BALUMGU-301143 format. One record per residue: x, y, z of N, C-alpha, C, O in turn; residue in three letters; residue number from 1. Coordinates in pm, whole numbers, plus 50000, padded with zeros to 5 digits. Layout:
n.xx: X&n.yy: Y&n.zz: Z&ca.xx: X&ca.yy: Y&ca.zz: Z&c.xx: X&c.yy: Y&c.zz: Z&o.xx: X&o.yy: Y&o.zz: Z&drenmar: ala&margu: NUM
...
//
This chain:
n.xx: 45529&n.yy: 10496&n.zz: 71459&ca.xx: 45466&ca.yy: 10396&ca.zz: 71461&c.xx: 45484&c.yy: 10237&c.zz: 71530&o.xx: 45577&o.yy: 10174&o.zz: 71480&drenmar: met&margu: 1
n.xx: 45427&n.yy: 10185&n.zz: 71608&ca.xx: 45443&ca.yy: 10050&ca.zz: 71678&c.xx: 45473&c.yy: 09964&c.zz: 71541&o.xx: 45441&o.yy: 09998&o.zz: 71427&drenmar: pro&margu: 2
n.xx: 45546&n.yy: 09841&n.zz: 71581&ca.xx: 45595&ca.yy: 09751&ca.zz: 71471&c.xx: 45475&c.yy: 09619&c.zz: 71523&o.xx: 45448&o.yy: 09582&o.zz: 71637&drenmar: arg&margu: 3
n.xx: 45418&n.yy: 09567&n.zz: 71378&ca.xx: 45329&ca.yy: 09424&ca.zz: 71445&c.xx: 45405&c.yy: 09343&c.zz: 71437&o.xx: 45513&o.yy: 09351&o.zz: 71377&drenmar: arg&margu: 4
n.xx: 45350&n.yy: 09227&n.zz: 71510&ca.xx: 45443&ca.yy: 09118&ca.zz: 71516&c.xx: 45450&c.yy: 09021&c.zz: 71377&o.xx: 45345&o.yy: 09011&o.zz: 71314&drenmar: ala&margu: 5
n.xx: 45557&n.yy: 08956&n.zz: 71331&ca.xx: 45537&ca.yy: 08901&ca.zz: 71205&c.xx: 45433&c.yy: 08752&c.zz: 71180&o.xx: 45464&o.yy: 08646&o.zz: 71234&drenmar: ala&margu: 6
n.xx: 45360&n.yy: 08758&n.zz: 71128&ca.xx: 45272&ca.yy: 08627&ca.zz: 71105&c.xx: 45332&c.yy: 08516&c.zz: 71032&o.xx: 45380&o.yy: 08550&o.zz: 70924&drenmar: val&margu: 7
n.xx: 45344&n.yy: 08378&n.zz: 71066&ca.xx: 45448&ca.yy: 08333&ca.zz: 70959&c.xx: 45366&c.yy: 08243&c.zz: 70845&o.xx: 45278&o.yy: 08165&o.zz: 70884&drenmar: ala&margu: 8
n.xx: 45394&n.yy: 08256&n.zz: 70712&ca.xx: 45289&ca.yy: 08227&ca.zz: 70642&c.xx: 45282&c.yy: 08105&c.zz: 70622&o.xx: 45325&o.yy: 08057&o.zz: 70517&drenmar: ala&margu: 9
n.xx: 45216&n.yy: 08019&n.zz: 70735&ca.xx: 45206&ca.yy: 07873&ca.zz: 70732&c.xx: 45039&c.yy: 07894&c.zz: 70603&o.xx: 44964&o.yy: 07987&o.zz: 70574&drenmar: thr&margu: 10
n.xx: 45055&n.yy: 07739&n.zz: 70560&ca.xx: 44906&ca.yy: 07740&ca.zz: 70440&c.xx: 44790&c.yy: 07715&c.zz: 70564&o.xx: 44682&o.yy: 07677&o.zz: 70518&drenmar: pro&margu: 11
n.xx: 44793&n.yy: 07729&n.zz: 70698&ca.xx: 44647&ca.yy: 07771&ca.zz: 70736&c.xx: 44571&c.yy: 07885&c.zz: 70724&o.xx: 44457&o.yy: 07919&o.zz: 70691&drenmar: glu&margu: 12
n.xx: 44718&n.yy: 07949&n.zz: 70777&ca.xx: 44718&ca.yy: 08127&ca.zz: 70777&c.xx: 44710&c.yy: 08205&c.zz: 70629&o.xx: 44656&o.yy: 08315&o.zz: 70620&drenmar: asn&margu: 13
n.xx: 44758&n.yy: 08150&n.zz: 70538&ca.xx: 44710&ca.yy: 08194&ca.zz: 70423&c.xx: 44578&c.yy: 08162&c.zz: 70414&o.xx: 44497&o.yy: 08247&o.zz: 70377&drenmar: val&margu: 14
n.xx: 44538&n.yy: 08030&n.zz: 70448&ca.xx: 44365&ca.yy: 07973&ca.zz: 70395&c.xx: 44294&c.yy: 08038&c.zz: 70508&o.xx: 44193&o.yy: 07967&o.zz: 70516&drenmar: met&margu: 15
n.xx: 44284&n.yy: 08122&n.zz: 70594&ca.xx: 44244&ca.yy: 08169&ca.zz: 70680&c.xx: 44190&c.yy: 08285&c.zz: 70663&o.xx: 44077&o.yy: 08326&o.zz: 70688&drenmar: ala&margu: 16
n.xx: 44315&n.yy: 08355&n.zz: 70601&ca.xx: 44292&ca.yy: 08494&ca.zz: 70523&c.xx: 44253&c.yy: 08509&c.zz: 70400&o.xx: 44238&o.yy: 08624&o.zz: 70359&drenmar: lys&margu: 17
n.xx: 44233&n.yy: 08415&n.zz: 70326&ca.xx: 44181&ca.yy: 08371&ca.zz: 70250&c.xx: 43987&c.yy: 08367&c.zz: 70301&o.xx: 43896&o.yy: 08450&o.zz: 70291&drenmar: ile&margu: 18
n.xx: 43993&n.yy: 08264&n.zz: 70341&ca.xx: 43884&ca.yy: 08195&ca.zz: 70366&c.xx: 43805&c.yy: 08336&c.zz: 70493&o.xx: 43690&o.yy: 08302&o.zz: 70524&drenmar: asn&margu: 19
n.xx: 43843&n.yy: 08457&n.zz: 70554&ca.xx: 43785&ca.yy: 08528&ca.zz: 70580&c.xx: 43720&c.yy: 08637&c.zz: 70478&o.xx: 43607&o.yy: 08686&o.zz: 70483&drenmar: ala&margu: 20
n.xx: 43802&n.yy: 08657&n.zz: 70405&ca.xx: 43747&ca.yy: 08750&ca.zz: 70306&c.xx: 43616&c.yy: 08664&c.zz: 70223&o.xx: 43499&o.yy: 08699&o.zz: 70212&drenmar: arg&margu: 21
n.xx: 43682&n.yy: 08541&n.zz: 70173&ca.xx: 43573&ca.yy: 08471&ca.zz: 70074&c.xx: 43552&c.yy: 08335&c.zz: 70135&o.xx: 43616&o.yy: 08237&o.zz: 70098&drenmar: trp&margu: 22
n.xx: 43433&n.yy: 08330&n.zz: 70258&ca.xx: 43397&ca.yy: 08239&ca.zz: 70319&c.xx: 43412&c.yy: 08061&c.zz: 70224&o.xx: 43375&o.yy: 08055&o.zz: 70106&drenmar: pro&margu: 23
n.xx: 43443&n.yy: 07991&n.zz: 70263&ca.xx: 43460&ca.yy: 07892&ca.zz: 70237&c.xx: 43556&c.yy: 07878&c.zz: 70073&o.xx: 43532&o.yy: 07796&o.zz: 69985&drenmar: gly&margu: 24
n.xx: 43647&n.yy: 07965&n.zz: 70071&ca.xx: 43679&ca.yy: 07940&ca.zz: 69945&c.xx: 43799&c.yy: 07836&c.zz: 69931&o.xx: 43789&o.yy: 07786&o.zz: 69819&drenmar: ala&margu: 25
n.xx: 43880&n.yy: 07798&n.zz: 69982&ca.xx: 43935&ca.yy: 07712&ca.zz: 70053&c.xx: 43987&c.yy: 07618&c.zz: 70133&o.xx: 44004&o.yy: 07654&o.zz: 70249&drenmar: met&margu: 26
n.xx: 44019&n.yy: 07500&n.zz: 70104&ca.xx: 44044&ca.yy: 07380&ca.zz: 70216&c.xx: 44195&c.yy: 07303&c.zz: 70179&o.xx: 44267&o.yy: 07308&o.zz: 70079&drenmar: thr&margu: 27
n.xx: 44205&n.yy: 07240&n.zz: 70290&ca.xx: 44352&ca.yy: 07182&ca.zz: 70240&c.xx: 44333&c.yy: 07072&c.zz: 70209&o.xx: 44239&o.yy: 07014&o.zz: 70264&drenmar: leu&margu: 28
n.xx: 44407&n.yy: 07007&n.zz: 70117&ca.xx: 44413&ca.yy: 06861&ca.zz: 70065&c.xx: 44400&c.yy: 06738&c.zz: 70202&o.xx: 44333&o.yy: 06634&o.zz: 70197&drenmar: ala&margu: 29
n.xx: 44460&n.yy: 06772&n.zz: 70287&ca.xx: 44460&ca.yy: 06687&ca.zz: 70396&c.xx: 44346&c.yy: 06675&c.zz: 70483&o.xx: 44317&o.yy: 06571&o.zz: 70541&drenmar: asn&margu: 30
n.xx: 44271&n.yy: 06800&n.zz: 70493&ca.xx: 44159&ca.yy: 06821&ca.zz: 70578&c.xx: 44054&c.yy: 06703&c.zz: 70595&o.xx: 44008&o.yy: 06660&o.zz: 70489&drenmar: asp&margu: 31
n.xx: 44014&n.yy: 06649&n.zz: 70700&ca.xx: 43919&ca.yy: 06544&ca.zz: 70723&c.xx: 43821&c.yy: 06547&c.zz: 70667&o.xx: 43776&o.yy: 06454&o.zz: 70600&drenmar: pro&margu: 32
n.xx: 43751&n.yy: 06694&n.zz: 70689&ca.xx: 43641&ca.yy: 06699&ca.zz: 70638&c.xx: 43599&c.yy: 06742&c.zz: 70489&o.xx: 43492&o.yy: 06784&o.zz: 70447&drenmar: ala&margu: 33
n.xx: 43732&n.yy: 06714&n.zz: 70417&ca.xx: 43684&ca.yy: 06716&ca.zz: 70312&c.xx: 43753&c.yy: 06566&c.zz: 70225&o.xx: 43861&o.yy: 06509&o.zz: 70210&drenmar: leu&margu: 34
n.xx: 43618&n.yy: 06554&n.zz: 70189&ca.xx: 43592&ca.yy: 06341&ca.zz: 70099&c.xx: 43606&c.yy: 06353&c.zz: 69976&o.xx: 43527&o.yy: 06396&o.zz: 69892&drenmar: glu&margu: 35
n.xx: 43746&n.yy: 06299&n.zz: 69960&ca.xx: 43802&ca.yy: 06208&ca.zz: 69860&c.xx: 43741&c.yy: 06116&c.zz: 69788&o.xx: 43787&o.yy: 06008&o.zz: 69825&drenmar: val&margu: 36
n.xx: 43657&n.yy: 06099&n.zz: 69698&ca.xx: 43601&ca.yy: 06005&ca.zz: 69657&c.xx: 43757&c.yy: 05871&c.zz: 69546&o.xx: 43836&o.yy: 05951&o.zz: 69495&drenmar: arg&margu: 37
n.xx: 43794&n.yy: 05746&n.zz: 69516&ca.xx: 43859&ca.yy: 05712&ca.zz: 69444&c.xx: 43836&c.yy: 05630&c.zz: 69382&o.xx: 43726&o.yy: 05580&o.zz: 69406&drenmar: arg&margu: 38
n.xx: 43919&n.yy: 05562&n.zz: 69266&ca.xx: 43879&ca.yy: 05465&ca.zz: 69218&c.xx: 44004&c.yy: 05360&c.zz: 69192&o.xx: 44079&o.yy: 05397&o.zz: 69102&drenmar: ile&margu: 39
n.xx: 44041&n.yy: 05232&n.zz: 69257&ca.xx: 44171&ca.yy: 05202&ca.zz: 69255&c.xx: 44160&c.yy: 05088&c.zz: 69135&o.xx: 44075&o.yy: 05010&o.zz: 69094&drenmar: pro&margu: 40
n.xx: 44297&n.yy: 05125&n.zz: 69103&ca.xx: 44336&ca.yy: 05068&ca.zz: 69026&c.xx: 44339&c.yy: 04896&c.zz: 69001&o.xx: 44351&o.yy: 04847&o.zz: 68889&drenmar: thr&margu: 41
n.xx: 44328&n.yy: 04821&n.zz: 69122&ca.xx: 44369&ca.yy: 04699&ca.zz: 69101&c.xx: 44519&c.yy: 04689&c.zz: 69188&o.xx: 44533&o.yy: 04631&o.zz: 69296&drenmar: gly&margu: 42
n.xx: 44607&n.yy: 04747&n.zz: 69125&ca.xx: 44743&ca.yy: 04767&ca.zz: 69171&c.xx: 44811&c.yy: 04832&c.zz: 69258&o.xx: 44854&o.yy: 04946&o.zz: 69245&drenmar: ile&margu: 43
n.xx: 44828&n.yy: 04737&n.zz: 69381&ca.xx: 44821&ca.yy: 04768&ca.zz: 69491&c.xx: 44928&c.yy: 04861&c.zz: 69543&o.xx: 44931&o.yy: 04915&o.zz: 69654&drenmar: val&margu: 44
n.xx: 45017&n.yy: 04870&n.zz: 69442&ca.xx: 45149&ca.yy: 04966&ca.zz: 69474&c.xx: 45106&c.yy: 05124&c.zz: 69440&o.xx: 45124&o.yy: 05222&o.zz: 69512&drenmar: glu&margu: 45
n.xx: 45054&n.yy: 05119&n.zz: 69332&ca.xx: 44965&ca.yy: 05229&ca.zz: 69285&c.xx: 44898&c.yy: 05322&c.zz: 69405&o.xx: 44916&o.yy: 05422&o.zz: 69475&drenmar: ile&margu: 46
n.xx: 44786&n.yy: 05190&n.zz: 69369&ca.xx: 44655&ca.yy: 05229&ca.zz: 69475&c.xx: 44714&c.yy: 05281&c.zz: 69626&o.xx: 44655&o.yy: 05362&o.zz: 69698&drenmar: asp&margu: 47
n.xx: 44823&n.yy: 05227&n.zz: 69653&ca.xx: 44883&ca.yy: 05282&ca.zz: 69803&c.xx: 44959&c.yy: 05407&c.zz: 69764&o.xx: 44951&o.yy: 05503&o.zz: 69840&drenmar: trp&margu: 48
n.xx: 45020&n.yy: 05416&n.zz: 69672&ca.xx: 45045&ca.yy: 05554&ca.zz: 69665&c.xx: 44996&c.yy: 05678&c.zz: 69631&o.xx: 45042&o.yy: 05792&o.zz: 69638&drenmar: leu&margu: 49
n.xx: 44870&n.yy: 05620&n.zz: 69587&ca.xx: 44773&ca.yy: 05701&ca.zz: 69559&c.xx: 44640&c.yy: 05727&c.zz: 69663&o.xx: 44525&o.yy: 05757&o.zz: 69633&drenmar: met&margu: 50
n.xx: 44693&n.yy: 05706&n.zz: 69777&ca.xx: 44564&ca.yy: 05710&ca.zz: 69864&c.xx: 44462&c.yy: 05598&c.zz: 69881&o.xx: 44388&o.yy: 05583&o.zz: 69978&drenmar: gly&margu: 51
n.xx: 44469&n.yy: 05526&n.zz: 69777&ca.xx: 44333&ca.yy: 05460&ca.zz: 69759&c.xx: 44286&c.yy: 05454&c.zz: 69628&o.xx: 44181&o.yy: 05397&o.zz: 69598&drenmar: gly&margu: 52
n.xx: 44354&n.yy: 05506&n.zz: 69553&ca.xx: 44364&ca.yy: 05448&ca.zz: 69392&c.xx: 44353&c.yy: 05634&c.zz: 69330&o.xx: 44385&o.yy: 05731&o.zz: 69400&drenmar: gly&margu: 53
n.xx: 44304&n.yy: 05642&n.zz: 69190&ca.xx: 44263&ca.yy: 05746&ca.zz: 69145&c.xx: 44150&c.yy: 05810&c.zz: 69187&o.xx: 44043&o.yy: 05751&o.zz: 69184&drenmar: phe&margu: 54
n.xx: 44164&n.yy: 05980&n.zz: 69248&ca.xx: 44063&ca.yy: 06041&ca.zz: 69293&c.xx: 43977&c.yy: 06107&c.zz: 69176&o.xx: 44028&o.yy: 06156&o.zz: 69075&drenmar: ala&margu: 55
n.xx: 43799&n.yy: 06099&n.zz: 69210&ca.xx: 43708&ca.yy: 06142&ca.zz: 69110&c.xx: 43678&c.yy: 06286&c.zz: 69113&o.xx: 43666&o.yy: 06343&o.zz: 69221&drenmar: ile&margu: 56
n.xx: 43665&n.yy: 06354&n.zz: 68991&ca.xx: 43671&ca.yy: 06464&ca.zz: 68966&c.xx: 43787&c.yy: 06556&c.zz: 68953&o.xx: 43788&o.yy: 06680&o.zz: 68953&drenmar: asn&margu: 57
n.xx: 43901&n.yy: 06460&n.zz: 68940&ca.xx: 44043&ca.yy: 06514&ca.zz: 68971&c.xx: 44097&c.yy: 06519&c.zz: 68807&o.xx: 44041&o.yy: 06457&o.zz: 68717&drenmar: arg&margu: 58
n.xx: 44204&n.yy: 06597&n.zz: 68793&ca.xx: 44270&ca.yy: 06584&ca.zz: 68648&c.xx: 44394&c.yy: 06512&c.zz: 68722&o.xx: 44446&o.yy: 06557&o.zz: 68824&drenmar: his&margu: 59
n.xx: 44440&n.yy: 06378&n.zz: 68648&ca.xx: 44525&ca.yy: 06325&ca.zz: 68708&c.xx: 44629&c.yy: 06295&c.zz: 68541&o.xx: 44572&o.yy: 06262&o.zz: 68437&drenmar: thr&margu: 60
n.xx: 44773&n.yy: 06314&n.zz: 68549&ca.xx: 44817&ca.yy: 06318&ca.zz: 68400&c.xx: 44973&c.yy: 06196&c.zz: 68457&o.xx: 45066&o.yy: 06225&o.zz: 68533&drenmar: glu&margu: 61
n.xx: 44950&n.yy: 06074&n.zz: 68390&ca.xx: 45062&ca.yy: 06022&ca.zz: 68389&c.xx: 45124&c.yy: 06071&c.zz: 68316&o.xx: 45078&o.yy: 06158&o.zz: 68241&drenmar: met&margu: 62
n.xx: 45279&n.yy: 06021&n.zz: 68314&ca.xx: 45383&ca.yy: 06046&ca.zz: 68259&c.xx: 45526&c.yy: 05955&c.zz: 68300&o.xx: 45563&o.yy: 05914&o.zz: 68410&drenmar: tyr&margu: 63
n.xx: 45597&n.yy: 05940&n.zz: 68152&ca.xx: 45723&ca.yy: 05870&ca.zz: 68165&c.xx: 45770&c.yy: 05820&c.zz: 68098&o.xx: 45736&o.yy: 05867&o.zz: 67990&drenmar: gly&margu: 64
n.xx: 45881&n.yy: 05694&n.zz: 68076&ca.xx: 45894&ca.yy: 05680&ca.zz: 67933&c.xx: 45846&c.yy: 05562&c.zz: 67911&o.xx: 45770&o.yy: 05502&o.zz: 67986&drenmar: gly&margu: 65
n.xx: 45902&n.yy: 05513&n.zz: 67771&ca.xx: 45824&ca.yy: 05389&ca.zz: 67724&c.xx: 45836&c.yy: 05269&c.zz: 67797&o.xx: 45940&o.yy: 05243&o.zz: 67858&drenmar: ser&margu: 66
n.xx: 45747&n.yy: 05197&n.zz: 67797&ca.xx: 45732&ca.yy: 05086&ca.zz: 67831&c.xx: 45732&c.yy: 05083&c.zz: 68018&o.xx: 45795&o.yy: 05003&o.zz: 68088&drenmar: asn&margu: 67
n.xx: 45651&n.yy: 05183&n.zz: 68059&ca.xx: 45686&ca.yy: 05168&ca.zz: 68183&c.xx: 45521&c.yy: 05131&c.zz: 68286&o.xx: 45526&o.yy: 05110&o.zz: 68407&drenmar: val&margu: 68
n.xx: 45448&n.yy: 05131&n.zz: 68241&ca.xx: 45301&ca.yy: 05082&ca.zz: 68256&c.xx: 45163&c.yy: 05199&c.zz: 68222&o.xx: 45049&o.yy: 05157&o.zz: 68241&drenmar: gly&margu: 69
n.xx: 45184&n.yy: 05347&n.zz: 68171&ca.xx: 45132&ca.yy: 05416&ca.zz: 68175&c.xx: 44979&c.yy: 05354&c.zz: 68115&o.xx: 44875&o.yy: 05384&o.zz: 68173&drenmar: lys&margu: 70
n.xx: 44979&n.yy: 05270&n.zz: 67998&ca.xx: 44857&ca.yy: 05249&ca.zz: 67893&c.xx: 44791&c.yy: 05126&c.zz: 68020&o.xx: 44671&o.yy: 05106&o.zz: 68034&drenmar: thr&margu: 71
n.xx: 44878&n.yy: 05071&n.zz: 68086&ca.xx: 44844&ca.yy: 04945&ca.zz: 68126&c.xx: 44754&c.yy: 04998&c.zz: 68285&o.xx: 44661&o.yy: 04941&o.zz: 68341&drenmar: tyr&margu: 72
n.xx: 44804&n.yy: 05085&n.zz: 68311&ca.xx: 44735&ca.yy: 05125&ca.zz: 68425&c.xx: 44617&c.yy: 05222&c.zz: 68388&o.xx: 44537&o.yy: 05251&o.zz: 68477&drenmar: thr&margu: 73
n.xx: 44605&n.yy: 05265&n.zz: 68282&ca.xx: 44484&ca.yy: 05362&ca.zz: 68254&c.xx: 44392&c.yy: 05244&c.zz: 68226&o.xx: 44289&o.yy: 05227&o.zz: 68292&drenmar: ala&margu: 74
n.xx: 44432&n.yy: 05162&n.zz: 68124&ca.xx: 44311&ca.yy: 05042&ca.zz: 68128&c.xx: 44260&c.yy: 04930&c.zz: 68249&o.xx: 44161&o.yy: 04861&o.zz: 68227&drenmar: tyr&margu: 75
n.xx: 44335&n.yy: 04919&n.zz: 68378&ca.xx: 44272&ca.yy: 04922&ca.zz: 68479&c.xx: 44207&c.yy: 04968&c.zz: 68589&o.xx: 44146&o.yy: 04896&o.zz: 68668&drenmar: arg&margu: 76
n.xx: 44222&n.yy: 05114&n.zz: 68597&ca.xx: 44163&ca.yy: 05218&ca.zz: 68624&c.xx: 44033&c.yy: 05238&c.zz: 68575&o.xx: 43933&o.yy: 05259&o.zz: 68643&drenmar: leu&margu: 77
n.xx: 44044&n.yy: 05230&n.zz: 68418&ca.xx: 43884&ca.yy: 05253&ca.zz: 68326&c.xx: 43806&c.yy: 05125&c.zz: 68344&o.xx: 43685&o.yy: 05147&o.zz: 68337&drenmar: ile&margu: 78
n.xx: 43839&n.yy: 04982&n.zz: 68369&ca.xx: 43833&ca.yy: 04852&ca.zz: 68350&c.xx: 43736&c.yy: 04854&c.zz: 68513&o.xx: 43621&o.yy: 04814&o.zz: 68524&drenmar: ala&margu: 79
n.xx: 43832&n.yy: 04921&n.zz: 68639&ca.xx: 43764&ca.yy: 04871&ca.zz: 68749&c.xx: 43642&c.yy: 05046&c.zz: 68795&o.xx: 43581&o.yy: 05060&o.zz: 68901&drenmar: asn&margu: 80
n.xx: 43642&n.yy: 05133&n.zz: 68694&ca.xx: 43565&ca.yy: 05241&ca.zz: 68734&c.xx: 43446&c.yy: 05185&c.zz: 68620&o.xx: 43330&o.yy: 05204&o.zz: 68657&drenmar: ala&margu: 81
n.xx: 43460&n.yy: 05130&n.zz: 68509&ca.xx: 43308&ca.yy: 05077&ca.zz: 68450&c.xx: 43263&c.yy: 04922&c.zz: 68548&o.xx: 43145&o.yy: 04891&o.zz: 68528&drenmar: gln&margu: 82
n.xx: 43326&n.yy: 04840&n.zz: 68631&ca.xx: 43312&ca.yy: 04752&ca.zz: 68724&c.xx: 43222&c.yy: 04856&c.zz: 68801&o.xx: 43140&o.yy: 04780&o.zz: 68853&drenmar: arg&margu: 83
n.xx: 43186&n.yy: 04984&n.zz: 68839&ca.xx: 43114&ca.yy: 05031&ca.zz: 68984&c.xx: 43055&c.yy: 05165&c.zz: 68882&o.xx: 43046&o.yy: 05281&o.zz: 68920&drenmar: ile&margu: 84
n.xx: 43027&n.yy: 05125&n.zz: 68780&ca.xx: 42902&ca.yy: 05182&ca.zz: 68718&c.xx: 42926&c.yy: 05309&c.zz: 68641&o.xx: 42837&o.yy: 05389&o.zz: 68610&drenmar: gly&margu: 85
n.xx: 43092&n.yy: 05325&n.zz: 68606&ca.xx: 43104&ca.yy: 05464&ca.zz: 68567&c.xx: 43096&c.yy: 05446&c.zz: 68366&o.xx: 43109&o.yy: 05339&o.zz: 68306&drenmar: tyr&margu: 86
n.xx: 43078&n.yy: 05551&n.zz: 68315&ca.xx: 43112&ca.yy: 05545&ca.zz: 68189&c.xx: 43209&c.yy: 05591&c.zz: 68148&o.xx: 43208&o.yy: 05701&o.zz: 68203&drenmar: arg&margu: 87
n.xx: 43356&n.yy: 05583&n.zz: 68047&ca.xx: 43447&ca.yy: 05589&ca.zz: 68064&c.xx: 43537&c.yy: 05629&c.zz: 67905&o.xx: 43519&o.yy: 05569&o.zz: 67799&drenmar: cys&margu: 88
n.xx: 43631&n.yy: 05742&n.zz: 67926&ca.xx: 43660&ca.yy: 05735&ca.zz: 67767&c.xx: 43830&c.yy: 05746&c.zz: 67779&o.xx: 43905&o.yy: 05737&o.zz: 67877&drenmar: ala&margu: 89
n.xx: 43855&n.yy: 05768&n.zz: 67649&ca.xx: 44030&ca.yy: 05755&ca.zz: 67732&c.xx: 44072&c.yy: 05815&c.zz: 67599&o.xx: 44038&o.yy: 05770&o.zz: 67490&drenmar: met&margu: 90
n.xx: 44173&n.yy: 05954&n.zz: 67625&ca.xx: 44203&ca.yy: 06023&ca.zz: 67525&c.xx: 44357&c.yy: 05950&c.zz: 67520&o.xx: 44409&o.yy: 05918&o.zz: 67628&drenmar: met&margu: 91
n.xx: 44418&n.yy: 05927&n.zz: 67408&ca.xx: 44566&ca.yy: 05831&ca.zz: 67370&c.xx: 44657&c.yy: 05890&c.zz: 67308&o.xx: 44693&o.yy: 05838&o.zz: 67203&drenmar: asp&margu: 92
n.xx: 44719&n.yy: 06005&n.zz: 67348&ca.xx: 44787&ca.yy: 06091&ca.zz: 67324&c.xx: 44893&c.yy: 06006&c.zz: 67236&o.xx: 44893&o.yy: 06053&o.zz: 67122&drenmar: val&margu: 93
n.xx: 44979&n.yy: 05901&n.zz: 67247&ca.xx: 45073&ca.yy: 05828&ca.zz: 67205&c.xx: 45046&c.yy: 05763&c.zz: 67101&o.xx: 45136&o.yy: 05717&o.zz: 67031&drenmar: glu&margu: 94
n.xx: 44894&n.yy: 05743&n.zz: 67068&ca.xx: 44893&ca.yy: 05629&ca.zz: 66979&c.xx: 44898&c.yy: 05501&c.zz: 67002&o.xx: 44945&o.yy: 05425&o.zz: 66916&drenmar: lys&margu: 95
n.xx: 44856&n.yy: 05461&n.zz: 67105&ca.xx: 44918&ca.yy: 05316&ca.zz: 67118&c.xx: 44839&c.yy: 05230&c.zz: 67195&o.xx: 44881&o.yy: 05140&o.zz: 67269&drenmar: ser&margu: 96
n.xx: 44720&n.yy: 05262&n.zz: 67175&ca.xx: 44598&ca.yy: 05201&ca.zz: 67177&c.xx: 44545&c.yy: 05083&c.zz: 67143&o.xx: 44495&o.yy: 05080&o.zz: 67030&drenmar: phe&margu: 97
n.xx: 44540&n.yy: 04951&n.zz: 67226&ca.xx: 44555&ca.yy: 04832&ca.zz: 67142&c.xx: 44424&c.yy: 04753&c.zz: 67213&o.xx: 44444&o.yy: 04701&o.zz: 67322&drenmar: asp&margu: 98
n.xx: 44286&n.yy: 04742&n.zz: 67150&ca.xx: 44156&ca.yy: 04669&ca.zz: 67172&c.xx: 44217&c.yy: 04541&c.zz: 67247&o.xx: 44182&o.yy: 04523&o.zz: 67364&drenmar: pro&margu: 99
n.xx: 44281&n.yy: 04476&n.zz: 67203&ca.xx: 44294&ca.yy: 04297&ca.zz: 67310&c.xx: 44347&c.yy: 04321&c.zz: 67355&o.xx: 44354&o.yy: 04216&o.zz: 67419&drenmar: leu&margu: 100
n.xx: 44458&n.yy: 04415&n.zz: 67425&ca.xx: 44522&ca.yy: 04460&ca.zz: 67561&c.xx: 44452&c.yy: 04541&c.zz: 67670&o.xx: 44494&o.yy: 04562&o.zz: 67783&drenmar: phe&margu: 101
n.xx: 44318&n.yy: 04589&n.zz: 67605&ca.xx: 44264&ca.yy: 04664&ca.zz: 67716&c.xx: 44147&c.yy: 04513&c.zz: 67755&o.xx: 44120&o.yy: 04491&o.zz: 67873&drenmar: ala&margu: 102
n.xx: 44091&n.yy: 04428&n.zz: 67651&ca.xx: 44019&ca.yy: 04366&ca.zz: 67697&c.xx: 44069&c.yy: 04314&c.zz: 67802&o.xx: 44014&o.yy: 04315&o.zz: 67912&drenmar: glu&margu: 103
n.xx: 44241&n.yy: 04235&n.zz: 67764&ca.xx: 44267&ca.yy: 04189&ca.zz: 67880&c.xx: 44271&c.yy: 04231&c.zz: 67976&o.xx: 44281&o.yy: 04156&o.zz: 68073&drenmar: his&margu: 104
n.xx: 44264&n.yy: 04362&n.zz: 67990&ca.xx: 44307&ca.yy: 04395&ca.zz: 68133&c.xx: 44182&c.yy: 04453&c.zz: 68204&o.xx: 44201&o.yy: 04538&o.zz: 68292&drenmar: ala&margu: 105
n.xx: 44053&n.yy: 04413&n.zz: 68172&ca.xx: 43938&ca.yy: 04415&ca.zz: 68218&c.xx: 43824&c.yy: 04554&c.zz: 68119&o.xx: 43719&o.yy: 04611&o.zz: 68152&drenmar: gly&margu: 106
n.xx: 43898&n.yy: 04562&n.zz: 68012&ca.xx: 43796&ca.yy: 04686&ca.zz: 67999&c.xx: 43704&c.yy: 04627&c.zz: 67895&o.xx: 43738&o.yy: 04558&o.zz: 67799&drenmar: val&margu: 107
n.xx: 43582&n.yy: 04664&n.zz: 67929&ca.xx: 43445&ca.yy: 04643&ca.zz: 67823&c.xx: 43415&c.yy: 04761&c.zz: 67705&o.xx: 43331&o.yy: 04850&o.zz: 67715&drenmar: asp&margu: 108
n.xx: 43514&n.yy: 04736&n.zz: 67582&ca.xx: 43520&ca.yy: 04809&ca.zz: 67485&c.xx: 43348&c.yy: 04857&c.zz: 67453&o.xx: 43322&o.yy: 04932&o.zz: 67358&drenmar: leu&margu: 109
//
């Protein structure tokens, strides 16, 4: 039996195999045809690291130690989302919601 040449398991090859069986099932995150809309936080460093802000319709989890800015970042994200017309809700599992701090960050309570 003749040996088949090994094919490198690159993301592109895996994606091609899956899409051959189920057309359009997969795309790569860096595919220029895949448009990801984002909401900026207004915090330049975070927006830069996240490619322009938090992706819309994607799950994003922020975690870290106390007093590192998770809640403030969430407030800024909510404030900017409200400015462009989105309705927002926040799940605060750390029980740290402060309405005065949220308003200071720009959130419309």
